N, C-alpha and C positions, 0 to 999 in steps of 0.2 A: 889593732885592727877593728874597724867598725863595720858590721855586716848588714846594717839596715839600709835599704834603699832610701828611705825617707830622711835618715840622718845624713846620708851622702848628699842628697840634693839640697837639703837645707844649708849644708856647708858650701856647696857650689854657689848657691844663690848669694851668699855673703862674701864671696871671694872673687877677686879679679881673674878674668880668663887667663891673663898672662902668667898667673901663679899656678895654674892647673896643668897637670899631665893626666889626661883622661883617656883610658883605653877600654873599649868594649869588644867582646868577641862572642860569636854564637857558641852555644853549648847544648848538648843533648838534654832533654827534659830530666829533671831530678826526681827520683822516687815516684815515677808515674806508672810503673808496671801494674800496680794494684789499684790504680785510681778508678773510682766508681762514678760514671756519668750521673749527674743530677737529672738531666733531661735527655734520656736516650734518643728521643725523636728529633733532637736538634740536628739540622743539616750539617754535614761535614763541610768545613770551609774549603773553598777552591784553593788549588795549589798557589802558593805565594800570598795567601790571605790568612793563614793559620797563625796561632800564637807564636811569639818569638821569645826564646830563652836565651839569656846572655849572662856572661860574666862581666863585671865592671871593675876596673882598677883605677883609682884616683890617687895621685900623689900631690899633696898640698903642703909644701914645706916638709916638715918631718913626719906629717900624718900620712899613713898609708891606709887606704880604704878599699876593701874588697867586698863583693857581694854577688850572689846568684839570684837572678830575678826573671820574671816572665811578664810580658806585656801583650796587648791585643788579644786578651783571652775572650773567646766567644763561646767555648764549650766548657761549662763549669763542672767541677768534680770534687769529690772528697777522697782523701787517701788515708786509710786506717793505719794506726800504729797501736798495736794491742799489747797489753801487759802479759807477762808470764802468768799462767793460771794460779800459781802459788801466791802471787803478789796481788792479783786482781781484787779491787775493792768494790766493783760494780758501778762505780761512777764513770762518767764520760764527759769529755770536753771537746767541742769543735773549736779549732784554732783558726782565726782569721788574720792573715798577714796584712801589713799596711803597704802604702805606696801611692797615696794621693789619688786613688782610683785611676791611676795611669799605669801602674805596674804593681807587682806583688813581690815582696821580699820572702822568697820561698825557703830560704835556709834559716837566717837569723830570727825571723818572726814566724816561721812555719815548721819545718821538719825538726829543727833543733829543739823547739818548745815541745813538740809532740813526742819526741823520743824521751825527753826528760820526764814528762808526765807518765808515759808508759812504763819507764823504769821504776816509777814510784806507785805503780798499781792503778793508774787512771787510763782508761782507753781514750785515745786521742785521734782526731780526724782533722787533717789539714784541708781547709776549704780554699779551693782555687775558684774565685768568683769572677763574674764578668766585669769588664773594665771599660772606661772611656777609650775610644780609639785614639791611637797616637801615630805619628809618622813612622813608617817602616824603616827609614834610614836612621842610623844612630845619631847623627848630628841634629836632625830635626826633632827626634825624641828628646834629646838633652835640652834643646832650646825650649821645647814645650814645658818640660818639667821645671826648668829654671824660672820661666814666667809664672808658673803656678805657685812656686814656693816663695817668690820675691815678696808677695803680699799675703802670704798664707795666714798670718796671725790676725788679720782684720776680720771682725765678725761678719761683715758683708761678703767678704771673699769666701768664708766658710759656707755660707748659704749656697754659693754657686758650685762648691766642690761636692758633687754627689753622683751616685750611680744607682738608680732605683733597682736595677737588675741584681745588684749585689745583695740587697735586702731579700729579694725573691729567692736568691740562691741560698742565703742563710736559713730562711724558713724551710725551704725544701730539704736542705741538709739535715736540719733538726728532725723533720718528719721521717726521712729515710733511716736515720740512726735509731730513732725510737721504734720504727716498724721492724727493724732487724735486731732488736734488743736481745732476743733469745740467742740468736746466732753469735752475737758479740759478747754474751754473758754479762750484760749490763742491766741496770735498773732504768726503765724508761722515765721514771720520775726524777732521776738524778743525771739528766743530760743538760750540761751548761755550755757556755761559750766563753772564750777569752779572745779579745781582739786588740790589735796594736795600731794606733793612729787611725788611718782610714778603716782598718779592720775593727777598731774600737767603735767608730761611727756606724759600721755595718752591724756590729753586735747590739749597739744601742737601738738602732732602727728596727731590729728584730723584736725588741721589747715594745717600742712605741707603735709599730705598725702591725705586729702580729696579734691574732686573737689569743685570749688567755691560754688555751690549750696548745697553741703553736709556739709560744715564747720559750726561750731557754729557762731552765729552772734556777739558774744563777749565772752571774756574768763577771768576768774580769775585764775591766775597762782601763787599758794601759795607754798612757799618754795620748788620750783623745782630747778634743776640745772640751773646755771646762764650763761652757755656757749652760744655762739652766734650761732643760726641756720641760714639757708638761708631763709629769710622772704619773703613770697609771696607778690607781689606788691599790692594785695588786701586783705592782712591779716586783720582779725577783730581787733577791739580795745582790748587792754590788760590791765588788772589790775594786777599788780605784787606786791607781798608782801613777805618779808623775814626778819628774825631777823639777826642783825649784828653779833650775837654770834652763828649763826647756826653751829651746830657741824659737818655738812657734807659739806656745800657749802660756808662758810664764806670767803674762800680764793679766790673765783672765780671772785670777782668784780660784775659788772652789765652788762656784755657783751650782754645778751639777750635784755635788755632794750635799749641799744645803737643800737643794730641791728634793733629793731622796729623803732627807731628814724631815722636811716639812710634810712630805707625803706619808710619814711614819713608816717608811720602809727601811730594812736593814742596809747599812752601808759602812764600809771600812775604808779609810784613806791612808795611803802611804805617800808622803811627800818627801822625797829624797833630796838631800842638800845639793848633790851634783850628779850628773848623768846625761844632761842635755836631752835632746829628742832622739828617739830611735835606739834606745839602749838594748832592746831585745830582751834576752835572758839575763842581761846585766853587763855593765861596763866594768872591766877589771879596775881595781883601786877605788871603787865607790861602793856605797851600800846598795846600789841597784842590783848588785850581784845576789842579793837576798830575795829578789822578786819572786822567783818560783817557789823556794821553800816557804816564803810567807803566804803565797797564794794557797799552797797545799795545806799549811797550818790553818788558814782561814776555812778552807773546805772541811778540814777535820773538826774544827770548832763547831761548825754548823751541822755536824753529823752526816756529812756527805760521803765519808770514807769508810763507814762501818759496813763491812760485808754482811749481806742479808741472805 
């Protein structure tokens, strides 16, 4: 079972429609009862124009793909997943799911990640950020996603895949979590981010566009584009992970890692032999299953888990 929306659409883009059995169905929002609005004054969308939550099932040959996602997000939130007080380390991570800025993989790259971190003493907050608008009918949505993924690996295409409001939401989420540090029993100096694909791009943009005091204290950059940005001289430490057979970015090398090194900023790279794109917390049977333990070990190495 592959639970990432982005992995699903990448596979769809490479597979003939005749070989696909695609089913989508509306579903109630997942884990939203405790969601905190980032912008409380945002107007409530009119009926029929609110975000859309769906399950998606795809059968391609022997591959069964399932996912829970949301699209057409216009009211951004964070949902907290807090550790037991006996386990709490004082560190916090904002989790940014992926989905090409057209949808968000809210389980495999959201709540699953956050629950794991909370179980290991790290306060986690799933960021539901604003997205590009998509057709409200499922067929139109799938067509739009397919078109976006068909040429997603080209650098010029990546320049066009963006959503500035997602960066605004990330910076706002960081500010809210830090302002509530006492209530969450966390250290405001140890609030980082981990993002997946488009979520990795959002995490990176929070570093590149945020003022020093606004930026995450550390970042997990998981199967994002590997092109080199202009790295700030005081950029936070980066944990970078990607599979060598990544269907979108495997031909880009590791330019972003080298850019961090050239800026003399801390960076760690995990290049897994297999896992493709969108492996989330890890694909069974591959070493990507070590992603979260390795991320936690990296945090520990950097002194981020020492209760204070």
